[in-house]
Each structure stands twice: as C-alpha cells, then as structure tokens.
N, C-alpha and C positions, 0 to 999 in steps of 0.2 A: 697426848691427845687433848687433854684439858687445856693446855697452853695454846695449842693450835686453834681450838674452838673459841678461846677467848680472843685471840688475835683476829680471827675471821669475823667474829661478832662485832669487835671494835671497829672494823672497817666497813662491814656490810651495812650496819644499821644507819650510819651517817649518810652513806651513798644512797640508800633506799629513801631516806627522808628528803634528800636533795632532789631525787627524781620526782617524788610526789609533789614537792613544793613547786618544781619547775612546771609540772603539768597544770597546776592551778593558776600559775602566773602567765604561762604562755598562751593559753586559750583566749583570754580576753584581748590579747594584743591584736588578734585577727578580727575582732568584732568591729563593726562599723558604727561609729557614733555620729551624732548630728554635726559635731564640730569638724568631722572629716569630709562632710559633703560640701562641695564648693558652693559659693554664692550662686544665686539664680543666674544661670547662663543666658547670655543674650544671643549667642550664635549657634546653639545646639539644643535639640529637644531630648537628647538621650545622654544620660550619665551612667556609664557602665563601670562602676567601681569594682564589681566582681569579675570583670573581664570574661564575660561569657557570651558576648555577642561579636559577630564578625564585623569587620570594617565595612564590608559591602552592605550588611543589614543596617548598620548604624546610619550610613549615608542614605539608604532608601527610606528609613524611618524619618530622618530629618526632613527629607524632601517632601514626604507625604504629609507630615504634621505641620510643616511650614505652609504648605498649600492650603490645608484646612484652616489655619489661623487667618490667612489672607482672605479666604472666601467667606468664612463665617464669624470670625472673631473669637472662636473657641480655641483655647490654648491647652495642648496636651503634652505632658512630659513623661518619659519612661526613666526609671532609675533601677539599677541592680546593685545589691550590696552583698558583701561576703557572708556576714552573719550578724546576728543581733546581740546586743549586750544581754546579760542574764536577766535584767529587770525589764526588758522591752518585749513587746509583741509586734508582729508586723503591722497590726492595726494602729497601735499607739505610735510607732515610729513614723508611719505614713502621715498620720494626723499632725504630729509635731513638725515634720519637715515641711508639710504643706503650709502650716502657719508661720514657720520660720521664713519661708520664701515669700509668702503673701500675708503680711501681718494685719492688713485691714480688710474689712468686708468688701470694699471697692476693688481691691487688688485680687481678692479671692473669687470674685463673681463668676468669671468665665474660665476658671482654671480646673484642669483635671490632672491628677497625679496617680500614676500606676507604678507600684514597686514590687520587686521580687527579691526574696532572701535566698541566696544560693544554697546555704547549708541545709535548709529545710524544704526549699522550693515553695514556701508559703508566699502568697501574694495578697496585696490589698490595694484598694482604690479610694481616692478622696476627691470630692468635687465641690465646686462653689455653688452658690444659690442660683445663679442664672442658668447653670448647667442643668439643674434638676428639672427645669421647665421643658427642656429638650430631651434629656435622658434621665429617666427615673432611677432612684436608688436601686431598685430591683434589677434593672438592666445593667447598671454599673457593676453591681455585685456579681451578676452572671458573667460579665466580661472577665472580671478578675478571677473568679472561682471556677468557671467552666471553660470559656473560650481560651484563656491563657493556660489553664491547668492541664487540659487534655494532652497537648504535645509534650508537656513536662513529664506527665505520668507515663507516656509512651517511650521514654528514653531521654529525658532532659533535653528536649529539642527547643532550646530557648529562642533561637532565631525564628522558628516557625510559630512558637507561642506568641511572641510579640507581634509577628506579622499578622496572625489571625486576629489578635486583640486590636491591633491598629486598624485593620480593615473594618471591623465591626464598629469601633469608635467613630471612624470617619463617616460611615454610613448613617449612624444614629445622630451624630452631632450636625450632620449636613441636612437633617430633616427627612432623610429617606427611611424606608421601611426597615425595621430591625431584622437582619437576617437570622438572628437567634443563635443559640449556642451550637457547637458542632454535634453531630449525631455520633454517639459512642456505640460502636458495634459490640454486641453481647458475645463474648468469647467463652462463656460458661458452657460446658458440655452437658447437655440435658439428656442425651440418649444413654441409656444404661449400658454398662460394659459387662454385666454379669451374663453368664450363659443361661439360655432358656432351658426349661425342663427337658425339651426334646434333645437339645445339644448335650445335656448332662447324661441322658440315657444312652446316647450314641457313644459317649466316651467310655474308656475302660478304666477311669480313675477309681471307681468302686472296687474293681477287681484287684488293683494294686494295693489299695488300702487293706482289704481283707487278707491278701497274701502277706503283707508286712506284719499284720497283727498275729497271724498264725505262726510266722517265723519267729516273732518275738516271744511267743509262748513256748514253742516246741524246742527251739535251739537250747535255751537254758536248761530244760528238763533233760534233754539227751546228754548234754555236757555233764550234768550232775551225776546221772546214773553211770556214765562212763568213768567218771572220776572215782565213784564209790566202788565200782567193780574192779 
C-alpha cells in the first residue's frame, strides 16, 4: 500500500503542477492587446475582434456611421475585444487605442471610440476635443454605461446594444435633441407575499402544529410505558 501511494504521488503531483501552470499561461493568450488591434481601418467603422456581432449588424453600423461622417465630419468607431490583459481596465485600453489610432490633437478632434470587453461586458468611450462641444462627457458616459449596457444586462444582446448606442450617438452628434438613455423597467416585486392575519386565521396551519406537538410528546411516553410493562 505504501509503494502504491508513493507511485501515485510521484505521478499525480507533477500532473497537477502542469495543469495549474497551464491555467496561468493559457488565460493571457486569449486577452486582446493593443498590438492585436489592426491599424486604423479606412473601409470600416466596426472591428469585431470578439466576434459577437452579426454580419448584418456590422453592415448596418458601417452604413450609419459613414453617413454620419459625411454629413457632420464626426467619426465614430466601434470595437469589441475578447478580454483585457490583467493590468488593463476597459478605460485605460480605450484611451490607449484612441491615442494609438489618433496620435495628434488634430487627428483626435472629431473622433469617438466605443469599446466593449466580451468577458466582463464592461464598456468605455473616448472622444476628441471637438466632439465635446457637441456631445458632453456626461452624455458620452451615459451612452457607454446606460444605452449600450441595458441590452447587455438583459441577455448579452450585443447587436441591440450597439444599435441603440449608435442611434443615440448619431442623434447627438448630428445636433439633434438627445433621446436619453433607455427606460429600465422596475421588475422588483413590491407587493408582499405573506399571508394576511385574516388568511392566517382561516387556515388550519395552527391546528396541524398543535397536533404534531401533542403527538411528539405523547407517542414517546406511551412507547416508554409499554416497553417498561
């Protein structure tokens, strides 16, 4: 038995160590780094690295955002990533990619970048200086954290989330009235589910409780006296 345990231990411990090491090394492979993001695309407004958007949605987003750029000069791009490196947040990643694509203040001026991390469903937005005169930081944050997030929280509806965010971005950047964030329905049940005193009186729950208490007391006594006799 000792020999068997020694042999098993000799094999199991190395295998267990290999499994743990593999888990630590495999996870970062799926993270999206800045170096994996393509150079600033000239023919598309959407880069779906996480592969969470349908082709139909991508085509529609490109058409809508291209029309916005032609009409207003405002450039909007959507990016999805698989997950972040351990030392990144969605905000830092968005800012770094924005500055990587648009390295000068002149290039950044009319740009808006909206990113979603598939693993956590976190999202962030970054805008240039000229954008801020048309769309305030508060509205931009609301688009990323409310308009986009509601469909994601309702079941990871990425296509709907970007569609809603795109519609609101187009409206605001076109100088129209901000439609505002979506209205979230309150699904919390506020009506009590406890029985009223009247319902409690009408029930026979009390009778059952008393009966069980009596049985729990009498039956052991009867059993004891019968056994002694």
